[in-house]
N, C-alpha and C positions, 0 to 999 in steps of 0.2 A: 313347920313350914306343911301346907295343903300342897298336896300334889295334882298337877293341872295334867290331866290327862282328856284328849279330845273325844265326844262320842261318836258312833259312828253317823249318827246324822250330819255331826258337826265336818267330819272329814266328807260327805257329798256336799255341805254347802261348802266345803273348799274345792273340792272338783269342779261343782257346778260355776264358780266363780270363775274358775280358771278358765275352763271351757270359755268362756264370754266375752273374758279378756281376750282369750284371740280370735276368735271368732268378730272381732271388736278393735285389730293394732291401731294403737299411737305414737311408732316411733319415728317418726319427721314430721315435720311440718304439715307439709300434704296429708299424712292419714290423721294429725291433728284437725286443721280444717273442714275436713269433710268428716269427725265425728261430731263437731261442736254443731253441722250445720243441720247433720241429720239425725241427731240425740236418737241414734238406734242404740248405741250402749245405754244409756239411762232407762230407756224406756223397756227396756228389756228387764233391768235391775229391776223398776219398776214391779211390772206386770211378774215375773216372780216372788216379788214380796219381799224385797230384800232393804224398801225401809221401815214397814211397816213393823218386823221385827224385830226391832229394837225401841219398840213403842212402849212401856213400861201400860199404859191401857190395854194395848193388843196382849202382852204376854208376861208371864212371870218372872220372878226375879229369878225363879228356880232353874228357868229357861238361859241363864247365865246368856242375854241379853249385848250385854259390852263386849264381853268375848265372841258371841256369830260377829257383833260386825266389825270389830279385829280384824277378824277372818276376814273378811270381805276384803277390808280396806286394805289389809295384806296383798293379798291378788293383781287389787287394781294397781298396788305400787308396784310392784314387779310386774306388769303391761306399763306403763308409764300414762295408766289411763285420765283421757282428759274431761272426763264428769265429773259435777263437781258433789260426788259421794260422803268424804268426810265435810264438807263442808252445811252440809244440808244434816247429819246426823247431831253435830255439835250443835245447829239452830233446835235441832230438837228438844236436845237434852236441857236449852235453855227453857224453851216453850213447858216443857215439862219439867222445869223445880218451878218455876212460879204455879202450876196446875194449872196451866190452858190447854184446853181443849175444845175451843170455839173454832172459831174458821180457818185461823194459819192453819192448826194444826192437820184440818179438813182438805183445806189447799196442797200440801206438803202431799199426805197420805194421796191424794188422786194424783200426782205425779207432775207436782210445780217444785222444780231445786226451791233449796235456799243456800245463803249462807251465811256466816259469822266475822260480827266485827269483834276485832281484839283490841284487848287498853283504847277505848274511844273515851274521849271527852264529849260529856253531856251539857250543853247548859239549854234555858231556856228562849226560844224552841227552837232548837237546833240541835243538830250532833253532828263532829267531826271524829273519821276515825277510815278504815282501813278495813274492808270486806276482805276475806279469807277464801278460797273456791268459789269465786264470784261465777255466774252463769247471766246472759241474758237474762231478765222479764224474774230472777231469783227474790224471794222476798228475802231483804236482810233484817236480823235478827242480833240484837244486842244485850248488855249487861250495862250498865254505868252502879258499880258498887252489889245491891241484892236489886234496884228495878231493871226489868224485862224491856226491852222497847225494840219499835221497828222505826225505818228510816224505807231510804230509797237508797237504787245505787248512783252514782255518779259518773265522772271516767277511770275510763280503764287505766290501769299502770303498767310502765315496765316492772317486769318480774324476773329475778334470776332462773325462775322453773318455767318454761314455752307451758310447758301442759298443764299447768293452777292459774285460774284469773285470779287479779288481784284488782281493784277498783277504788274510788272512795267511798264513801257513804256519808251525804250528804240530806240535807232538807230539814223539814220538822219531825220533830220526834216522837212520834205515838209513844205512851208508856200501855205497853201490855197488861201488866200486874207485878208483885212483888214477890220473891222469894227469898226463905229465910237461909239463917247465914250455914246453916245443915245440909240442906238444898244445893245452894253454891258451892260448896266445899265437895259435895261428889260429884256436880257436875266438872269442878275443875280436875276431879280423880281420870273423871271417864275422857274428858278432853284429852289430858297428855296422855292415858293407854293408848288412845286411836290413834294419835300421830306417832307417838312407837311405834306401828302398827306401819306406816303406813312407811316410817324409816325403815325399818327393818326390809317389809318389803320391798324397800330402795335398790338398798344394797345386796338383800339375797338375787337380784337380777341383775348387778355390776357383778357380783363375782361368778355368777354361773354364766354369763357372756366373757369375762375373761379366762374363765379355765378355759372355751369351748375353743376360745381363738389359741390360746397354749397347744390345744389338743390338735391340730388344724395348721400352724406356722410355724415354718421350718428354717429354720438355722445352721449350720455346719451341716447340714443332711438326718437333720434330727427332729421330731417336733419340740419344741422349748418346754412343752411341758415335760418331755423326760429331763429337763437339768435341775440339780439339788435345788435353788437357790430359788426358782420357779415354784416348787412344788411346794416346798417349804412356806413363801408367801404366800398362797393359794390357802395351804392347811389352816396355817396363823387365824385368814380372814372366814375360812368357815368354823372355826372354832368360838369365833370373836359373832357370828352371825346365828347360831345355832344356843349359843349362854344368853342375846337380845332375845330371840322369839323363845325363850322358855320367860325372862324375866315378865314380858310385855304379854304372855297368856296371864303370869301371876298379875299381873296388874288388873287385870281387866277381871277377873276372877274377884277378884279382893274388891272394884266398885260396886259389884250386886251381892257379895256378900258378908262382908264387914261394913262396922260403923266409918262416916263419911271421914274424919282426922283420919283412920286409921287406912283407908283405902288413898287416901290425896299423900301420906307418907312415902305409901309404895310404889303409886303411880309419881311420885317426884322424883324417888332414886332411878326408878326406869328412865326418864325421863334424859336424866343426867347421862344415863351410863350411855342408851339409845344415840345421842346425841353425837357423845365424843367418837363411839364406836363407830355409824354410819359414815361420817364422814373419813375415818379411817380406811374403812375398809373399799369407799368408793376411789378414794387417791388410791389405793394398794391394785384397785383392777386398772385404772389408766398405765399402772407402771410395768402390769402384765402386757398391757397394749404395745407399752413400746412406745418409738415415734409415730403412731397410727394413733396412739390415745391422745395425741395434742390437736389430731385434724378436727374439723365441724363434722363431716361425714362421720366418725366413728362413733358412734351411741353412748360411748362411757360419761362424755360428760352431761348426757342429759342423768340419767341416775346420781352424778355428782349435783349436779342446783338442785332437783329436789329433796335430793338429803341437807341440801345449806339452806334452802326457805323454812324445811323442817322443823332444823335443827331452832330456830330462831323463834320459832312456835309457841308461844307462854312461858320461854322460855330457854335459853341455852343449860349447857352443861355447869356454865360457869355460877350464872343466875342460882340456878336452884343444888349447888355445892352447897352457895353461901347461904343460901334458907335453910335446907338442913340440917347445915353446923349449927345456925345460929336456934334452931328448933333443939337440937340435943344438949347444947352447951347452954342454953338461956340466955336472955338478953345481956346480963351483967359481964358473965365470964367471956361473953363474943363484946364484944365492946371491946375488951381489957386486953383482949389479944390481936 
């Protein structure tokens, strides 16, 4: 297995993204609404080239565009950032899979956000589905099999994660082009890797907040972080977070370096692992917070909410483990079991 290590440029990318997130906090409803109304963080991402750096027409595969995108996604997730960055990257990936480099790509590179529709039903002349990571005025891109289409946003939906918008995708389906199966396989691998990066950022921040609370909160005249039970709980979650980060980097690297089928297999394993791990880490963080963790004012529930939504995107751990087992065992043996 190839060892994936960050270059000096990638470390600088992480630091820059982290500073942007710190400059534009979105940890409560007021900050989320302010971020959406001003669009300051989104404008900063566009101005610094964080959108175009993952476009194959702009960069070379040797530049590791998927890994670069994953690094930014992780930092945005750590800040619970309310920007449609993940949705835009997934929409760009679909346009690239169909070799579409026209007006829609130009609009996105110019700063117009996009969102992606997963698992929609396409029927002539309309389609129905749920747009993930939506934003007002965003392009709506999705696919039905190998056909890449565009539509319009419908009504916003109530979502478990308040930092990202969900909306219906309705209206006439405009066929933009077709993608070969290999291209769609690679897009699926890229999408899984990017969602995994969001999961890692979410649970890493949840654990960081819990550790900070354990250092400050005192019981019996001592910080609760000095108690062995709390120490062991946090240490176990740190191991899980670091293991997840490693497997995500491997999956992101595989998207640009390996054949589509190999990249997809790596990404499926990563998503299955990260989906279960993120929920476990976020729930453990709430446990460290104790009674405060059950309150609306405590930030811990926001991380859990984001992780729960990510867990369902493109399949949770049960769905993906079933797919992996079916592919490894073969359809006949799988059915026999």
